TIRO-530113 format. One line per 2 residues: number of its first residue (from 1); for each residue x, y, z of C-alpha. Coordinates in Angstrom, 1 decimal. Layout:
N
NUM	X/Y/Z  ...
***
This chain:
394
1	-64.6/46.4/130.8  -68.3/46.7/131.9
3	-68.2/42.9/132.7  -65.3/43.5/134.8
5	-66.7/46.2/137.0  -70.3/44.7/136.9
7	-70.7/42.9/140.3  -74.5/43.6/140.8
9	-75.4/40.1/140.0  -72.8/38.7/142.5
11	-73.0/38.3/146.3  -70.3/39.8/148.5
13	-67.8/37.1/149.9  -69.1/38.0/153.5
15	-72.3/36.3/152.7  -70.3/32.9/152.0
17	-69.1/33.8/155.6  -72.4/34.4/157.0
19	-70.9/37.6/158.3  -69.5/35.9/161.3
21	-67.7/38.8/162.7  -64.5/37.0/163.9
23	-64.2/35.0/160.7  -64.5/38.3/158.8
25	-62.0/40.1/160.7  -59.6/37.1/160.6
27	-59.9/37.4/156.7  -59.3/41.1/157.0
29	-56.4/41.1/159.3  -54.7/38.2/157.5
31	-55.1/39.7/153.9  -54.0/43.2/155.2
33	-50.9/42.1/156.8  -50.2/40.1/153.6
35	-50.7/42.9/151.3  -48.6/45.3/153.5
37	-45.6/42.8/153.5  -46.0/42.1/149.8
39	-45.7/45.9/149.1  -42.8/46.4/151.6
41	-40.7/43.5/150.1  -40.5/45.2/146.7
43	-39.4/48.4/148.3  -36.6/46.7/150.1
45	-35.5/44.9/146.9  -35.6/48.3/145.1
47	-33.4/49.9/147.8  -31.1/46.9/147.7
49	-30.5/47.1/143.9  -29.8/51.0/144.0
51	-27.3/50.4/146.7  -25.5/47.5/145.0
53	-25.4/48.5/141.2  -22.7/46.0/140.4
55	-25.0/43.0/141.1  -25.9/40.9/138.1
57	-29.3/39.5/137.2  -31.1/42.7/138.1
59	-34.0/41.7/135.9  -34.8/38.6/137.8
61	-35.0/40.9/141.0  -37.3/43.0/139.1
63	-39.6/40.0/138.2  -39.7/38.8/141.7
65	-40.5/42.5/142.7  -43.5/42.8/140.2
67	-44.7/39.2/141.3  -44.7/40.3/144.8
69	-46.5/43.5/144.0  -49.2/41.5/142.1
71	-49.6/39.1/144.9  -50.2/42.0/147.3
73	-53.0/43.4/144.9  -54.8/40.2/144.8
75	-54.9/40.4/148.6  -56.2/43.9/148.6
77	-58.9/42.6/145.9  -59.6/39.8/148.0
79	-60.1/42.0/151.1  -62.6/44.5/149.2
81	-64.7/41.1/147.8  -65.8/40.8/151.5
83	-67.9/43.6/150.9  -67.9/44.4/147.2
85	-68.3/41.3/144.7  -65.6/42.4/142.3
87	-64.8/38.8/141.5  -64.2/39.7/137.5
89	-61.5/42.0/138.5  -60.0/39.8/141.1
91	-59.7/36.9/138.4  -58.0/39.0/135.9
93	-55.6/40.3/138.5  -54.9/36.7/139.6
95	-54.4/35.9/135.9  -51.8/38.7/135.5
97	-50.2/37.5/138.6  -50.0/33.9/137.4
99	-48.5/35.2/134.0  -45.7/37.1/136.0
101	-45.4/34.2/138.4  -44.9/31.8/135.9
103	-42.3/33.8/133.8  -40.5/34.4/137.0
105	-40.3/30.6/137.5  -39.1/30.0/134.1
107	-36.3/32.5/134.2  -35.5/31.3/137.6
109	-35.0/27.9/136.5  -32.9/28.9/133.3
111	-30.7/30.8/135.7  -30.3/28.1/138.2
113	-27.0/26.9/136.9  -25.6/30.5/136.8
115	-26.9/31.0/140.3  -25.3/27.8/141.5
117	-21.9/29.2/140.1  -22.1/32.2/142.3
119	-19.5/31.5/145.1  -21.1/30.8/148.6
121	-20.3/33.0/151.8  -17.9/30.2/152.9
123	-16.3/30.2/149.6  -16.0/33.9/149.4
125	-14.6/33.9/153.0  -12.2/31.2/152.1
127	-11.2/33.0/149.1  -10.9/36.3/151.1
129	-8.7/34.5/153.6  -6.2/33.4/150.7
131	-6.2/36.8/149.5  -5.2/38.1/152.6
133	-2.7/35.4/153.0  -1.1/36.1/149.4
135	-1.2/40.0/150.3  0.7/39.3/153.5
137	3.1/37.1/151.5  3.6/39.9/149.0
139	4.1/42.5/151.8  6.8/40.3/153.5
141	8.3/39.7/150.0  8.4/43.3/149.3
143	10.1/44.0/152.9  12.7/41.3/152.0
145	13.3/43.2/148.5  13.6/46.6/150.1
147	16.1/45.1/152.7  18.0/43.4/149.7
149	18.1/46.7/147.9  19.4/48.4/150.7
151	22.1/45.8/151.4  22.9/46.0/147.8
153	23.1/49.6/147.8  25.4/49.2/150.9
155	27.6/46.7/149.4  27.7/48.8/146.0
157	28.6/52.0/148.1  31.4/49.8/149.9
159	32.8/48.5/146.8  32.7/51.8/145.3
161	34.6/53.3/148.0  37.0/50.4/148.0
163	37.6/50.8/144.3  37.9/54.6/144.8
165	40.6/54.1/147.7  42.2/51.3/145.4
167	42.6/53.7/142.7  44.0/56.4/144.8
169	46.5/54.0/146.3  47.5/52.9/142.7
171	47.6/56.6/141.6  49.8/57.4/144.6
173	52.0/54.2/144.0  52.3/55.1/140.2
175	53.7/58.7/141.1  55.8/57.1/143.7
177	57.2/54.4/141.0  58.0/57.2/138.7
179	59.5/59.4/141.2  61.9/56.7/142.5
181	62.7/55.6/138.9  63.9/59.3/138.2
183	65.8/59.3/141.5  67.5/56.1/140.7
185	68.4/57.0/137.2  69.8/60.3/138.8
187	72.0/58.1/141.1  73.0/55.8/138.3
189	74.0/59.0/136.2  76.0/60.4/139.1
191	77.7/57.1/139.8  78.5/56.6/136.2
193	80.0/60.3/135.8  82.0/60.1/139.1
195	83.5/56.6/138.3  84.5/57.8/134.9
197	86.6/60.5/136.6  88.6/58.2/138.7
199	88.8/55.1/136.1  92.2/54.8/134.3
201	91.0/52.6/131.5  87.8/51.5/130.0
203	88.0/47.8/131.8  88.3/49.4/135.2
205	85.4/51.9/134.5  83.2/49.0/133.6
207	84.1/46.8/136.3  83.7/49.5/139.1
209	80.6/50.9/137.4  79.1/47.4/137.0
211	79.8/46.5/140.7  78.1/49.7/142.0
213	75.5/49.0/139.5  74.8/45.5/140.8
215	74.8/46.9/144.3  71.9/49.1/143.5
217	70.2/46.3/141.8  70.2/44.4/144.9
219	69.2/47.0/146.9  66.0/47.5/144.7
221	65.4/43.6/144.3  65.6/43.3/148.2
223	63.0/46.1/148.5  60.7/44.4/145.7
225	61.2/41.0/147.4  60.4/42.1/150.7
227	57.2/41.5/152.6  56.4/45.3/152.7
229	55.6/47.4/149.5  57.9/50.4/150.6
231	60.4/49.0/152.7  63.2/46.2/153.4
233	64.8/44.8/156.5  68.7/45.5/157.1
235	69.1/41.8/157.7  67.7/41.0/154.3
237	69.6/43.8/152.7  73.0/42.9/154.0
239	72.4/39.1/153.4  71.6/39.8/149.7
241	74.3/42.6/149.1  77.1/40.4/150.6
243	75.9/36.9/149.3  78.9/36.6/146.9
245	81.3/37.5/149.7  79.6/35.1/152.2
247	79.6/32.1/149.8  83.3/33.0/148.9
249	84.7/33.4/152.5  82.2/31.7/154.7
251	83.0/32.1/158.5  85.5/35.0/157.8
253	82.6/37.4/157.5  80.3/37.6/160.4
255	77.0/39.4/160.3  75.1/40.5/163.4
257	72.0/43.0/164.0  68.3/43.3/164.1
259	65.9/43.4/161.6  65.4/47.2/161.1
261	63.0/48.4/158.4  64.6/50.8/156.0
263	63.2/53.1/153.4  64.1/52.5/149.6
265	66.5/55.4/149.5  68.2/54.2/152.8
267	68.4/50.8/151.3  70.1/52.1/148.1
269	72.6/54.1/150.0  73.6/51.2/152.4
271	73.8/48.8/149.4  76.4/51.2/147.6
273	78.3/51.5/151.3  78.3/47.9/151.8
275	79.4/47.3/148.1  82.2/49.5/148.4
277	83.4/48.1/151.8  83.3/44.6/150.5
279	85.0/45.4/147.3  87.8/47.3/149.0
281	88.0/44.6/151.5  88.6/42.0/148.8
283	91.2/44.2/146.9  93.2/45.8/149.7
285	91.9/44.6/153.2  91.5/41.5/155.4
287	89.7/39.3/152.5  92.6/39.9/150.2
289	94.9/37.9/152.5  94.7/34.5/154.0
291	93.8/35.4/157.5  91.6/37.7/159.0
293	88.0/38.2/159.7  85.2/41.0/159.1
295	82.6/41.7/161.6  79.6/43.6/160.1
297	77.4/44.9/162.9  74.2/47.2/163.0
299	72.1/48.4/165.7  70.1/51.2/167.2
301	71.9/53.4/169.8  69.3/53.8/172.5
303	71.4/56.1/174.7  71.4/58.7/171.8
305	68.1/60.9/172.0  67.5/60.4/168.3
307	68.0/56.7/168.4  70.7/56.5/165.8
309	71.1/53.8/163.4  74.6/52.7/163.6
311	76.5/50.5/161.0  79.9/48.9/161.7
313	82.3/47.4/159.4  85.6/46.1/161.3
315	88.4/44.2/159.8  90.9/42.4/162.0
317	93.8/40.1/161.5  96.1/40.1/158.6
319	98.4/42.8/157.7  97.3/46.1/158.9
321	96.9/48.8/156.2  98.6/52.2/156.8
323	98.1/55.6/155.3  94.9/57.4/154.6
325	92.1/56.1/152.6  92.2/57.0/148.7
327	90.6/60.1/147.4  88.5/58.3/144.8
329	84.6/58.1/144.4  84.5/55.1/146.7
331	86.0/57.0/149.7  83.7/59.9/148.9
333	80.6/57.7/148.7  81.5/56.2/152.2
335	82.7/59.2/154.0  80.5/61.9/152.4
337	77.8/60.9/149.8  76.1/58.4/151.7
339	76.1/60.0/154.9  74.8/63.5/153.4
341	72.2/61.5/151.7  70.9/59.8/154.5
343	71.5/63.0/157.1  74.2/61.3/159.1
345	77.9/60.9/159.7  80.7/58.5/158.9
347	84.3/57.9/160.1  87.1/55.5/159.0
349	90.2/54.4/161.0  93.2/52.1/160.7
351	94.4/51.8/164.4  93.6/48.0/165.1
353	92.6/47.2/161.6  90.2/49.0/159.2
355	87.1/50.3/161.0  84.1/51.9/159.3
357	81.3/53.5/161.3  78.2/55.1/159.8
359	75.7/56.8/162.1  72.1/58.0/160.7
361	69.2/59.2/162.7  66.3/56.5/162.7
363	63.9/59.1/161.4  65.9/59.5/158.2
365	66.1/55.7/157.2  62.8/54.5/158.4
367	60.3/53.6/155.9  58.1/56.9/155.0
369	54.9/57.4/156.3  53.1/58.8/153.5
371	55.8/61.1/152.3  58.0/61.2/149.3
373	62.0/60.6/148.9  64.2/63.7/148.3
375	63.9/65.0/144.9  66.5/63.7/142.2
377	67.9/67.2/142.1  68.9/67.0/145.7
379	70.4/63.5/145.1  72.5/64.8/142.2
381	73.7/67.9/144.2  74.9/65.8/147.1
383	76.8/63.5/144.8  78.5/66.3/142.8
385	79.1/68.6/145.8  80.8/65.8/147.6
387	83.1/65.0/144.9  83.7/68.6/144.2
389	85.1/69.2/147.8  88.5/67.4/146.8
391	90.6/64.8/148.5  89.0/62.8/151.5
393	90.9/62.1/154.6  90.1/59.9/157.6
***
């Protein structure tokens, strides 16, 4: 240590420069600037490391800082040797600087492959641009997914509403089917009971009952086969109900009228009326003879405020029948049961051949608008009360 501090046997570095002022000050300013710079650079590196704690290879940065600090100290000592010849201390300081410098160089070369692998600013910018593009694409996809989700929710809600409405309609149709079945069974029961009262034997009962039952069947089939679920047109009903008569007698039976929509109840009653008229005509009327025609007409009387539906059955030619109509269930059906059920009136005359006319308000035979047919008790009461009134006169 004494040798390091012993400088009495050495001459200051200024003697080598002949104490030339400009040369001395050149060395002083140069060494001073280099020293201050070397001391400032490690401070900047330390400040950088403190603000970027996530950076790797912090030991390499520390080596660089130590190397630069030692370089600054060598310039400080070199500046002092201009007047104080501490060359031994300067040598040891340079040796330490060399050791640190060599260590820094060795570590740096070993880290070169890793440092080269660090992305360049251009690579980082490109990667950042790709990330921005991917983020934008994901955001767009997210927007599409949300829109698809909203669309799906809307469709699910619509389908749910449609299913709910379909279920409600099915429930209404089911109740309506049960209601109509009960009404139909009531009508069949009343027809069977009243037909049995007027029948003289089993054969005539079976013939009359099956005929009237077939009329009801044709009316029901016409409703089911129609284009509407709850109505049938008058043209289809007449054509179906009188089909056997038309095939048998051809042009002797003339049909004329518009396609008026009927409710199921009106179709049943009008089918029974047509069946009774056709049966009586073939047994006792014009069609039981070799000559004569039958005109079946239906229309809406526009001059009537309520717009009455009018059905006319007119027989012409042949031997004209005389006397009143019979008092059986058929005449009761034509003149009282069917008109009362439909809310209308009926009349029958024999002046110029047999003429039957049924008038019913259109509001009572039109298809129901959300309503229901009369209850079965009302149907039974109308049939039974009409029969119980006794004989029927024209």
